[in-house]
C-alpha positions in Angstrom: -32.6 -4.5 74.2 -29.2 -4.0 72.5 -29.7 -7.1 70.5 -33.1 -5.8 69.2 -31.6 -2.4 68.3 -28.8 -4.2 66.4 -31.3 -6.3 64.5 -33.3 -3.2 63.6 -30.2 -1.5 62.3 -29.3 -4.5 60.1 -32.8 -4.7 58.7 -32.8 -1.0 57.8 -29.5 -1.3 56.0 -30.8 -4.3 54.0 -34.0 -2.5 53.1 -32.4 0.7 52.0 -29.6 -1.1 50.1 -32.0 -3.3 48.2 -32.0 -2.4 44.4 -35.6 -3.5 44.1 -36.8 -1.1 46.8 -34.3 1.7 46.4 -35.7 2.6 43.0 -35.4 1.9 39.2 -32.0 1.4 37.6 -30.4 4.3 35.9 -30.8 4.7 32.2 -27.6 4.8 30.1 -25.9 8.2 30.6 -28.2 9.4 33.4 -25.2 10.2 35.6 -23.8 12.6 33.0 -24.9 16.2 32.7 -27.2 16.8 29.7 -26.1 18.8 26.7 -27.3 22.4 26.7 -30.3 23.1 24.5 -28.5 25.8 22.5 -26.2 23.2 21.1 -28.9 21.2 19.2 -29.3 23.7 16.3 -25.7 23.1 15.4 -26.2 19.3 15.5 -29.3 19.7 13.4 -27.4 21.8 10.8 -24.5 19.3 10.6 -26.8 16.2 10.3 -29.0 17.8 7.7 -26.1 19.2 5.6 -23.7 16.3 5.9 -25.6 13.0 6.3 -29.3 13.2 5.4 -30.7 12.2 2.0 -34.2 12.1 0.7 -34.2 8.3 1.5 -33.1 8.6 5.2 -35.6 7.2 7.6 -33.5 6.7 10.8 -30.4 8.4 12.3 -28.5 6.3 14.9 -26.7 8.5 17.5 -24.4 7.6 20.4 -26.1 8.7 23.6 -23.0 10.2 25.2 -20.8 12.9 23.6 -17.2 11.9 22.7 -14.2 13.6 24.2 -11.5 12.3 21.9 -11.1 13.4 18.3 -10.5 10.0 16.7 -10.2 6.3 17.5 -6.4 6.5 17.9 -6.4 9.4 20.3 -5.7 8.5 23.9 -7.0 11.6 25.7 -9.2 14.7 25.1 -7.5 17.3 22.9 -5.3 20.0 24.5 -4.3 23.5 23.4 -1.0 22.1 22.2 -3.0 19.7 20.0 -4.8 22.6 18.3 -1.6 24.6 18.0 0.2 21.6 16.4 -2.5 20.8 13.8 -3.5 24.4 13.0 -7.0 23.4 11.9 -8.7 25.7 9.3 -5.4 27.3 8.5 -4.9 28.4 12.1 -7.8 30.7 11.9 -9.7 29.3 14.9 -10.2 32.0 17.6 -8.7 31.3 21.0 -12.0 31.8 22.8 -13.6 29.2 20.6 -10.8 26.7 21.2 -10.9 27.4 24.9 -14.7 26.7 25.1 -14.2 23.5 23.1 -11.5 22.2 25.4 -13.5 23.0 28.6 -16.8 21.4 27.3 -15.1 18.3 26.0 -13.1 17.4 29.0 -15.8 14.9 30.0 -18.9 13.3 28.3 -22.4 14.7 28.4 -25.8 13.1 27.7 -27.7 13.9 24.5 -31.5 14.1 24.7 -34.3 14.0 22.2 -34.1 17.6 21.1 -33.1 17.1 17.5 -35.3 18.7 14.9 -33.9 17.6 11.6 -37.1 15.7 10.8 -36.0 12.1 10.9 -36.5 9.5 13.6 -33.5 9.2 16.1 -32.4 6.0 17.7 -29.9 6.3 20.6 -27.2 3.7 21.3 -24.9 3.4 24.3 -21.6 1.5 24.1 -22.8 -0.4 21.0 -26.2 -1.3 22.4 -29.4 0.0 21.2 -31.7 1.7 23.8 -35.2 0.3 23.9 -38.2 2.7 24.1 -39.1 4.3 27.5 -41.2 1.2 28.5 -38.0 -0.7 29.2 -34.7 0.1 30.8 -32.8 -2.8 29.2 -30.6 -2.3 26.2 -30.8 -4.6 23.2 -28.1 -5.3 20.5 -27.9 -2.9 17.6 -29.5 -4.3 14.5 -27.1 -3.3 11.7 -27.9 -3.4 8.1 -25.7 -6.5 7.8 -27.7 -8.4 10.4 -30.9 -7.4 8.8 -29.7 -8.6 5.5 -28.9 -12.0 6.9 -32.5 -12.5 8.0 -33.9 -11.8 4.6 -34.5 -14.4 2.0 -32.1 -14.3 -1.0 -33.4 -12.4 -4.0 -34.6 -14.4 -7.0 -32.0 -15.5 -9.4 -31.2 -12.7 -11.9 -32.4 -9.9 -9.6 -30.1 -7.2 -8.3 -29.0 -7.5 -4.7 -31.2 -5.4 -2.2 -28.5 -2.8 -1.7 -28.5 -2.1 -5.4 -32.3 -1.7 -5.5 -32.7 0.7 -2.5 -30.4 3.4 -1.2 -29.3 3.2 2.4 -32.1 4.5 4.7 -30.2 4.4 8.0 -27.5 7.0 9.0 -25.0 6.2 11.7 -23.7 5.5 14.1 -23.0 9.2 14.6 -21.1 10.4 17.7 -20.9 14.1 18.5 -18.7 16.3 20.7 -20.1 19.1 22.7 -20.5 22.3 20.7 -18.2 25.2 21.5 -19.2 28.8 20.9 -17.1 32.0 20.5 -17.6 34.7 23.1 -19.6 36.7 20.6 -21.8 33.7 19.8 -21.2 34.2 16.1 -19.1 31.1 15.6 -19.4 27.5 16.8 -17.2 24.4 16.5 -18.2 20.7 16.8 -16.6 17.3 16.1 -18.7 14.4 14.6 -17.7 10.9 13.6 -19.6 8.3 11.7 -19.0 4.6 12.2 -20.8 2.4 9.7 -21.8 -1.3 10.0 -19.3 -2.2 7.2 -16.5 -0.9 9.5 -15.8 2.2 7.5 -16.0 5.6 9.1 -14.6 9.1 9.4 -14.3 12.0 11.8 -14.9 15.7 11.0 -14.2 18.9 12.8 -16.7 21.4 11.6 -16.7 25.2 11.9 -20.0 27.1 11.6 -21.1 30.7 11.7 -24.3 32.3 12.7 -26.4 33.7 9.9 -29.4 35.5 11.4 -31.3 33.1 13.6 -29.7 30.0 11.9 -26.2 28.4 11.6 -24.3 27.6 8.4 -21.2 25.4 7.9 -18.1 27.5 6.9 -15.5 24.7 6.6 -14.9 21.1 7.4 -11.6 19.4 8.3 -11.4 15.6 7.9 -9.5 14.3 10.9 -9.5 10.6 10.1 -10.9 8.0 7.7 -11.3 4.3 8.3 -11.5 1.6 5.7 -12.6 -2.0 6.3 -9.0 -3.5 6.3 -7.9 -0.8 8.8 -10.3 -1.8 11.5 
């Protein structure tokens, strides 16, 4: 009887521990808390004001928010970091800085709540997420890789990039959005990493104007050129 009970216990452990029975695999970022809905109007304002053009058809966004303010930073920013750099001439309110530090101590998951009017493609750790029908990520198709699959232009024609403006923006990576205690100011960090290895990071201060948000000032925190990567 004891042998039978032991066999049943082993079988139950195997069944419950089997990935094929326990349930589907997690999507990228599922273990992280989602970004709050009230932060998306700030993201929308930043994308529309800083990155979109009339030719933009796709915006590529990193699924998880970033916690470091640049590729050379080793840890999330601290109060001493803000005091040392005195962003925006030292005019940032302490409550706004405090909210920024708390929210950006760990990553959060972005969702499809953007309303800037252009299709969004999420990526996770450099891999493009497929539509909801599949859980497996696929490699990001950059403009450079797309160009390699095209036939060369006829002799005498301009190259494709000279004929058509860039239609894809990204990859954009956002921090969480911080708010002042009066909810009249907000602060967000965004960085853009392009396929040609160029990029930049921006700290952006916004203020509420009625029901909308407008950008007050932007600090450029870093700029990358191809030979620097």
